[in-house]
Structures are given as structure tokens and as C-alpha cells.
C-alpha positions in Angstrom: 52.3 8.6 -36.0 51.1 12.1 -35.0 50.2 12.7 -31.4 47.4 15.2 -30.8 46.2 16.4 -27.5 42.5 15.9 -26.9 40.5 19.2 -26.4 40.1 20.4 -22.9 36.4 21.0 -22.4 36.1 21.9 -18.7 35.7 25.6 -19.6 33.2 25.2 -22.4 30.2 27.4 -21.9 26.7 26.3 -20.9 25.4 27.6 -24.1 27.8 25.5 -26.2 26.8 22.4 -24.3 23.1 23.1 -24.8 23.6 23.7 -28.5 25.6 20.5 -28.9 23.1 18.4 -27.0 20.3 19.9 -29.2 22.4 19.3 -32.4 23.0 15.6 -31.3 19.3 15.0 -30.8 18.6 16.6 -34.2 21.2 14.4 -35.9 19.7 11.3 -34.3 16.1 12.4 -35.1 15.0 12.0 -31.5 13.1 14.1 -29.0 15.4 12.8 -26.2 18.8 11.2 -26.0 20.6 9.0 -23.5 24.1 9.6 -22.1 25.2 6.7 -24.4 23.8 8.5 -27.4 25.7 11.6 -26.6 28.9 9.7 -25.8 28.8 8.2 -29.3 27.6 11.3 -31.2 28.1 14.5 -29.2 31.2 16.7 -29.1 31.8 16.7 -25.4 31.9 14.0 -22.7 28.6 13.3 -20.9 30.4 13.7 -17.5 31.2 17.3 -18.5 27.5 17.9 -19.0 26.6 16.2 -15.7 29.1 18.3 -13.8 27.8 21.5 -15.3 24.1 20.9 -14.9 24.0 18.6 -11.9 22.4 15.6 -13.7 21.8 14.4 -17.2 18.1 14.9 -16.9 18.5 18.5 -15.8 20.6 19.1 -18.9 17.9 17.6 -21.1 15.4 19.9 -19.5 17.5 22.9 -20.2 17.7 21.9 -23.9 13.9 21.3 -24.0 14.2 17.6 -24.6 12.1 14.8 -23.0 13.5 12.7 -20.2 15.4 9.7 -21.7 13.7 7.0 -19.7 10.4 6.4 -17.9 10.7 5.0 -14.3 7.0 4.4 -13.7 7.4 0.7 -13.2 10.7 0.7 -11.3 10.4 0.7 -7.5 12.9 2.3 -5.1 13.5 -1.1 -3.7 14.5 -2.4 -7.2 16.9 0.5 -7.5 18.3 0.0 -4.0 18.8 -3.7 -4.6 20.8 -2.9 -7.7 23.1 -0.6 -5.7 23.5 -3.4 -3.1 24.5 -5.8 -5.8 27.1 -3.3 -7.1 28.4 -2.5 -3.6 28.8 -6.2 -3.0 30.6 -6.7 -6.3 33.1 -4.0 -5.7 33.4 -4.5 -2.0 32.9 -0.7 -1.6 30.6 2.1 -2.6 30.1 2.0 -6.4 31.4 5.0 -8.3 29.4 7.1 -10.7 31.1 5.7 -13.8 30.7 2.1 -12.6 26.9 2.2 -12.7 26.9 0.6 -16.2 25.8 -2.7 -17.8 26.4 -5.6 -17.5 27.1 -5.1 -13.8 24.3 -2.6 -13.2 20.8 -3.4 -14.2 20.0 0.4 -14.4 21.9 3.3 -15.8 23.2 6.1 -13.6 20.8 8.4 -15.4 17.9 6.3 -13.9 19.1 7.2 -10.4 19.5 10.8 -11.3 16.0 11.1 -12.6 14.5 9.4 -9.5 16.7 11.1 -6.8 18.0 14.2 -8.6 21.6 13.2 -8.4 23.5 9.9 -8.0 24.8 11.1 -4.6 21.3 11.6 -3.4 20.5 8.0 -4.5 23.4 6.7 -2.4 22.2 8.7 0.6 18.7 7.3 0.2 20.0 3.8 -0.1 22.1 4.1 3.1 19.2 5.6 5.0 17.0 2.7 3.8 19.4 -0.2 4.6 20.3 1.3 7.9 16.7 1.4 9.0 15.1 -1.3 11.1 15.5 -4.8 9.6 12.6 -7.1 9.6 14.3 -10.5 9.6 10.9 -12.2 9.6 8.7 -9.9 7.4 5.8 -12.5 7.3 5.6 -13.3 11.0 2.1 -11.8 11.2 0.8 -13.7 8.2 0.9 -17.2 9.6 3.4 -18.2 7.0 6.2 -20.7 7.8 9.5 -18.7 7.6 12.2 -19.9 5.2 15.5 -19.8 7.2 17.4 -19.7 3.8 15.6 -16.6 2.7 17.9 -13.5 3.2 16.6 -10.2 2.0 19.0 -7.8 0.5 18.9 -5.3 3.4 19.9 -8.0 5.8 22.6 -9.3 3.4 24.0 -5.8 3.0 24.1 -5.2 6.8 26.0 -8.5 7.3 28.6 -7.6 4.6 28.9 -4.1 6.0 29.5 -5.4 9.5 32.2 -7.8 8.1 33.9 -5.1 6.1 32.9 -6.7 2.7 35.6 -9.3 3.4 35.5 -13.1 3.8 35.6 -13.9 7.6 37.8 -16.9 7.0 40.5 -15.9 4.5 40.0 -12.1 4.6 39.8 -11.7 0.8 37.6 -8.9 -0.7 36.4 -7.9 -4.2 38.0 -4.5 -3.5 41.5 -6.0 -3.7 40.7 -8.9 -5.9 37.8 -8.5 -8.4 37.6 -12.3 -8.9 36.4 -12.7 -5.3 32.7 -13.4 -5.0 31.1 -12.9 -1.6 28.3 -15.0 -0.2 26.2 -14.9 3.0 26.6 -18.0 5.1 24.6 -19.4 8.0 27.0 -20.0 10.9 24.6 -22.6 12.3 23.4 -24.4 9.2 19.7 -24.4 8.3 19.8 -28.2 8.5 20.7 -27.9 12.2 18.1 -25.2 13.0 20.0 -22.1 12.0 18.0 -19.0 11.4 18.4 -16.1 8.9 19.2 -13.6 11.7 22.1 -11.1 11.6 23.8 -12.9 14.5 23.8 -16.2 12.7 25.0 -14.9 9.3 28.5 -14.2 8.1 30.3 -13.1 5.0 32.4 -15.8 3.2 34.0 -15.9 -0.2 32.7 -18.5 -2.7 35.8 -20.7 -2.2 35.6 -20.7 1.6 31.8 -21.1 1.6 32.1 -24.2 -0.7 34.8 -25.6 1.6 32.8 -25.0 4.7 29.7 -26.8 3.3 27.3 -27.4 6.2 29.8 -27.4 9.0 28.7 -25.6 12.2 31.3 -22.8 12.8 29.7 -21.5 16.0 32.2 -21.5 18.9 
């Protein structure tokens, strides 16, 4: 068996990257390519391209290719909720390379196209979830509130407050990926508990199942 060192591409020129992206699109017969297309066919790693140009879509623009995805029908709230799901899954801020299927509904390129960079997407998400939370968004519509309904902004704030850990056993997805976090009503809905931040807590799926509808309020 012969061991061969992979080529070191950090010092590759912008021109070489642009030429290779263009060549990849030509080979595939497309007027645009995704990061996945380039990963499978291109000479360099997509992350090398992103580091150099700031985002995948800026690189495509430099080459003269069309954006690889249309975001017309995807709202910012849909994109933010996807980040919240990833954050909850990992128990921490999701990293660039972790924004992939099946865990992520949208690609990291989707965030880059909407916000310029993935970092900007995270900043926008934090600003959004840290804004004022409407625990009863329909209170002016004469609609009976559902105490079981917890919007993702409120869910994230509760988990953030609890350190993305189960408040009973202390387990977290950050240290054990098998842990699944739930949001639990301290005073159960059946006993009049509301979906307010003071009446919600983070529990793992095991502790939540064991607690059932017990009232944990001291």
C-alpha cells in the first residue's frame, strides 16, 4: 500500500479556483452548480472556495454562474426555525459543516445567499430570538389560546436559559448525541399550566416520559 499526501490547496490562486469552478460547471453541463456538485467533481474543497470568496454564491458570481438555489418561497422564520432545530440537536451553536441533510432542512449555501455569510445568518437568528417574545400571539384575535402550543422562539429561550441541558438529570446533546431535549410544562396543562417561559423547563425525553403529568412546582 502506497501512502500519498493529499495536495495542500490553501495557497491556490483565485484564478485557479475560478477556472476549476467554471470547468466543473462545463463538465456537468450546468449554468450553476451546488457545493455538493463541486465536492463530487471539482479539484478543490468547497470550504477552500468559501474561505477565499466569503461565500459559495459570491464565488459563483465571480465565475459568472447563476445562483444555485432560489429562495423566493423560503421565509426568514423558516430558516431561523431550522437553525433552532440544529442548535437544539447539538446543544450548542451549529457549525458551518454541520448544516447538512438529514439534520438540516436547508443547506449552508441557502443561508449564505440570504444573509451573505453563515455567520451573518447566526447573528440575525440571535437578534430575532432575543427579541420580545409574544407568548400569546393571538390574544387580540378572540381566539382561545392553546397552552400546549410553544413557538420555536419561546422554546429556544427556555433551552438557552437552561443551558441546553435536562433540568432533572443534567444530560445534554453536546456531551451525549443520543439525548433528545423536550420542553415541559412545570404545571401541567391539565392543571391549568400555561405556555409561559416561567412555566416551562428543559427535560430530556427519558425524564420527560418519567415525569408524565406530575406537577413539579415547589
